SERO-769900 format. One line per field, with one value per residue (C-alpha): residue in one letter; residue number from 1; x, y, z. Coordinates in Angstrom, 2 decimals. Layout:
N
type	A:... $
seq	NUM:... $
X	X:... $
Y	Y:... $
Z	Z:... $
# end
This chain:
293
type	M:L:S:V:A:G:L:T:R:R:F:G:D:H:L:A:L:D:D:V:S:F:D:V:V:P:G:R:M:T:G:F:V:G:A:N:G:A:G:K:T:T:T:M:R:I:I:L:G:V:L:A:A:T:S:G:E:A:R:W:N:G:A:R:L:T:Q:E:L:R:R:D:F:G:Y:M:P:E:E:R:G:L:Y:P:K:M:K:I:R:D:Q:L:V:F:F:G:R:L:H:G:M:D:S:T:R:A:A:E:R:T:D:K:I:L:G:R:L:G:L:A:E:R:A:G:D:V:L:E:T:L:S:L:G:N:Q:Q:R:V:Q:I:A:A:A:L:V:H:E:P:I:A:L:V:L:D:E:P:F:S:G:L:D:P:L:A:V:D:A:M:V:D:L:L:R:E:E:V:T:P:E:V:P:V:L:F:S:S:H:Q:L:E:L:V:E:R:L:C:D:D:L:V:V:L:S:R:G:K:V:V:A:A:G:S:V:A:E:L:A:A:G:P:T:A:T:Y:R:M:V:V:D:G:D:A:G:W:L:R:D:V:A:G:I:K:V:R:D:V:A:G:A:T:A:L:F:D:V:E:V:A:G:Q:E:Q:Q:I:L:Q:Q:A:L:S:R:G:A:V:L:E:F:G:P:E:R:V:A:L:S:D:V:F:R:E:A:T:R $
seq	1:2:3:4:5:6:7:8:9:10:11:12:13:14:15:16:17:18:19:20:21:22:23:24:25:26:27:28:29:30:31:32:33:34:35:36:37:38:39:40:41:42:43:44:45:46:47:48:49:50:51:52:53:54:55:56:57:58:59:60:61:62:63:64:65:66:67:68:69:70:71:72:73:74:75:76:77:78:79:80:81:82:83:84:85:86:87:88:89:90:91:92:93:94:95:96:97:98:99:100:101:102:103:104:105:106:107:108:109:110:111:112:113:114:115:116:117:118:119:120:121:122:123:124:125:126:127:128:129:130:131:132:133:134:135:136:137:138:139:140:141:142:143:144:145:146:147:148:149:150:151:152:153:154:155:156:157:158:159:160:161:162:163:164:165:166:167:168:169:170:171:172:173:174:175:176:177:178:179:180:181:182:183:184:185:186:187:188:189:190:191:192:193:194:195:196:197:198:199:200:201:202:203:204:205:206:207:208:209:210:211:212:213:214:215:216:217:218:219:220:221:222:223:224:225:226:227:228:229:230:231:232:233:234:235:236:237:238:239:240:241:242:243:244:245:246:247:248:249:250:251:252:253:254:255:256:257:258:259:260:261:262:263:264:265:266:267:268:269:270:271:272:273:274:275:276:277:278:279:280:281:282:283:284:285:286:287:288:289:290:291:292:293 $
X	119.95:116.08:114.65:111.79:111.78:109.21:106.41:102.74:99.72:96.30:92.75:90.53:90.78:93.19:96.81:97.84:101.26:102.93:106.86:108.01:111.65:114.31:117.18:116.51:120.35:121.59:122.67:120.80:117.24:114.90:112.34:109.46:106.84:104.02:100.59:97.81:96.81:100.19:101.01:103.68:100.92:100.73:104.04:104.90:102.12:104.13:107.25:105.81:104.46:100.78:99.44:100.17:102.26:100.53:104.12:107.39:108.99:110.56:114.41:116.63:120.26:119.46:117.40:113.73:112.13:110.81:107.93:110.99:112.96:109.85:109.62:112.36:111.40:109.90:106.81:104.77:101.37:99.78:96.78:98.06:97.59:98.29:95.76:94.11:93.35:96.72:99.44:102.20:105.26:103.33:102.31:105.36:107.53:105.04:106.08:109.53:108.47:106.96:110.02:111.61:113.06:113.60:111.95:114.49:116.17:112.44:112.09:115.87:114.78:111.18:112.41:115.24:113.16:110.95:112.90:114.47:110.99:110.03:107.08:109.22:106.43:103.38:105.03:102.06:99.41:96.87:97.37:93.87:94.32:97.64:97.34:97.20:101.07:101.85:100.15:101.91:105.41:104.13:103.69:107.32:108.75:106.67:108.46:111.95:111.24:112.90:116.05:114.69:117.11:115.30:113.16:109.40:107.44:104.33:104.02:106.06:105.68:101.82:100.36:103.54:104.28:107.52:109.39:107.68:109.04:113.04:112.24:112.02:114.54:117.24:115.51:115.61:119.45:120.41:119.15:119.60:123.52:124.95:123.12:120.04:117.98:114.81:112.18:109.70:106.98:105.92:103.90:106.63:108.56:110.45:111.79:112.30:114.86:115.80:116.15:117.12:120.19:117.77:114.89:112.23:109.30:105.98:103.19:100.70:101.90:105.19:108.93:108.87:112.52:114.89:118.55:120.75:118.65:122.09:121.65:117.65:118.50:120.85:118.80:120.23:121.10:123.43:121.61:123.99:123.30:125.88:125.71:127.79:128.44:126.08:123.30:123.68:121.23:124.12:123.53:120.88:122.90:124.83:124.80:124.96:123.05:119.64:118.64:115.95:116.11:117.53:116.88:119.15:122.78:121.48:120.98:120.11:121.47:121.17:124.30:124.37:128.06:130.42:132.84:131.16:129.81:133.50:133.69:130.40:132.58:135.30:132.85:131.24:135.08:136.31:132.91:133.80:133.71:131.17:130.21:128.70:129.07:127.86:125.54:122.29:120.35:116.49:113.88:113.32:109.23:110.43:112.03:108.75:106.65:108.98:109.19:104.86:104.22 $
Y	94.73:95.10:95.95:96.28:96.43:97.58:97.24:97.15:96.79:97.91:97.39:97.39:100.29:102.15:102.28:102.20:101.71:102.45:100.72:101.82:100.59:101.45:99.69:99.96:99.72:97.84:99.87:103.60:104.42:104.68:107.44:106.06:109.80:110.46:112.25:109.80:107.40:107.79:103.83:103.54:101.45:98.82:98.55:98.08:95.15:93.66:93.25:92.13:89.45:90.31:91.52:90.19:92.62:93.05:93.13:93.50:91.72:92.01:91.24:90.22:90.66:90.71:87.58:87.28:87.89:84.32:83.71:82.17:85.23:87.37:85.56:86.67:90.26:93.03:94.33:96.99:97.80:101.08:98.76:97.25:93.47:92.30:90.65:93.10:91.02:89.07:89.90:91.95:90.03:86.71:87.88:88.98:85.84:84.41:86.06:85.56:82.08:81.99:83.43:80.53:81.92:79.43:80.41:81.59:83.91:85.09:86.32:87.21:89.97:90.66:91.92:93.69:95.89:96.44:97.62:100.24:101.31:102.26:99.59:96.83:97.57:97.26:93.81:91.44:94.09:92.92:95.39:96.80:98.16:100.20:103.65:104.30:105.33:102.49:99.81:101.35:100.86:96.88:97.07:97.91:95.91:92.72:93.91:93.74:90.73:88.01:90.02:90.68:90.95:93.85:96.11:97.75:100.43:101.14:105.26:104.03:107.25:107.88:108.94:109.07:111.74:113.29:110.48:108.13:109.24:109.41:105.89:104.35:106.51:105.41:101.82:101.73:103.20:100.58:97.81:99.29:97.17:97.20:94.18:95.87:97.30:99.66:101.02:103.31:105.43:108.65:112.13:113.31:114.96:116.45:112.94:111.23:114.59:113.64:109.58:108.69:108.81:108.03:109.14:108.22:110.06:108.26:110.75:108.89:105.46:106.42:107.41:111.30:111.68:109.00:109.08:110.20:113.06:115.10:114.78:115.95:118.84:119.92:120.18:120.23:123.82:124.95:127.71:130.01:132.21:135.33:138.27:141.60:144.24:146.46:146.33:143.04:144.74:144.66:141.04:141.40:142.98:139.95:138.04:133.55:133.60:133.36:135.59:134.41:136.52:140.19:141.39:144.25:142.88:139.01:137.22:133.67:133.47:129.71:129.16:126.44:126.54:125.33:127.62:130.66:130.97:131.61:134.37:135.79:135.52:137.72:140.64:140.55:141.03:143.17:145.55:144.97:142.49:139.24:138.24:134.59:132.85:129.17:126.36:127.17:123.61:123.57:121.80:118.39:119.74:121.78:119.18:116.77:120.07:120.49:116.67:116.00:119.65 $
Z	91.47:91.05:87.65:85.85:81.90:79.62:82.34:80.39:81.86:80.71:82.34:79.60:77.71:80.05:79.86:83.49:83.13:79.35:78.95:81.76:82.87:85.46:88.39:91.62:93.09:96.05:99.40:97.56:98.31:95.22:95.84:93.16:92.71:91.07:91.07:92.63:90.05:88.28:88.44:91.24:93.71:90.20:89.62:93.05:92.55:89.51:91.26:93.95:91.89:93.26:89.48:86.50:83.80:80.56:79.05:80.05:83.09:86.83:86.46:89.57:88.78:85.00:85.30:85.25:89.15:89.97:93.08:95.18:94.90:95.55:99.03:100.67:99.52:102.24:101.23:102.65:100.99:100.76:102.34:105.31:105.60:109.49:112.13:114.02:116.95:117.13:119.56:118.15:118.69:117.73:114.77:113.91:115.18:112.71:109.43:110.35:110.04:106.64:105.47:106.67:109.38:112.29:115.57:117.80:115.13:113.83:117.91:117.80:114.77:116.17:119.89:117.83:115.55:118.29:120.59:117.61:116.93:120.78:120.56:123.31:125.57:123.58:121.72:123.82:123.18:120.19:116.81:117.10:120.09:118.92:117.62:113.89:113.83:115.58:113.21:110.52:112.28:113.27:109.38:108.91:111.32:109.05:105.78:107.97:110.25:107.98:107.05:102.89:100.40:98.70:100.40:98.25:100.48:99.54:101.04:104.15:106.37:106.09:109.00:111.37:113.60:113.12:115.93:114.65:110.91:113.07:114.06:111.24:109.12:111.41:110.80:107.11:107.59:109.37:107.66:104.05:103.31:100.40:99.39:99.55:97.01:98.69:96.27:98.37:97.42:99.10:98.73:101.30:98.79:101.75:103.05:99.28:99.52:102.77:102.54:98.69:96.41:93.37:92.11:89.67:88.29:87.63:85.51:83.88:83.62:82.38:83.39:82.93:84.84:86.76:88.34:91.26:93.42:93.05:88.96:88.86:91.16:88.92:86.28:82.17:83.43:86.54:88.71:90.65:93.76:93.83:97.09:96.11:98.29:95.69:93.50:91.27:88.75:86.27:85.55:83.49:80.93:80.83:77.44:77.68:80.61:82.13:85.64:87.33:89.85:91.41:94.60:95.23:95.86:96.12:92.30:90.97:87.46:85.07:82.94:80.44:79.52:81.86:82.38:82.70:86.57:86.26:84.16:86.16:89.12:87.38:86.57:90.20:91.46:89.12:90.52:94.04:96.56:96.86:99.40:98.55:95.19:94.66:93.25:94.07:95.04:93.33:95.77:95.03:94.65:91.82:89.81:90.49:88.84:86.13:85.12:85.50:83.91 $
# end
């Protein structure tokens, strides 16, 4: 498991990270979200050893993360780091060799990943001749070619069209074995919600929310949606619940006590037909806004 424990980082008088701690569980994708300047990239750079922490540390399976282990990580930086005048296939094989692969295995992995990303026909092209979106695909290929033990991806979907996003999502799902923890940052919350098992929300250098996406979406109270055959306005007179909205036959309301939703359902049934009743999933964008408020 990849973890950070008590990470603090100062740049002069500016406190960029303030006692940041969280876990990235193997076999699960952890979304790392926050506004610009929240500290996401700083955290990732410390994990990869590119930047030193003022205090705290990154850990692998409970022990301090070493540079030797970091060499087996896959990293996609926000600022791209490929060779623009080098052929695509040649540099991916080169990166695989740098990570200790033999030339045959590095070539096999390169061809497989380029094929999965729809770039097999461009393998012999110089990188700078590709569109920015396709250069982004090559960058993710460079992070994956050596079969990393962990993945750290900083804005991997930035600038990609929907087809490229789908190809990259499929490849990531294929690569995320039960042994590989994945941490990635993104401003595209709909993609984070679609992909991630877990979520860490950073605001002004502090972790303000962390947990599974399902848990965070549920929130401290449960929100229910009900549609009845008639007017649902009577809900406003029910004690102990918070009515979010009533529009004719449709109502949204919160319950804080387990089992209270069943009492509401029984009351509704006593008044007539209930056409729909169940929990309402909170959008990840609402979770993010609430956490960073």
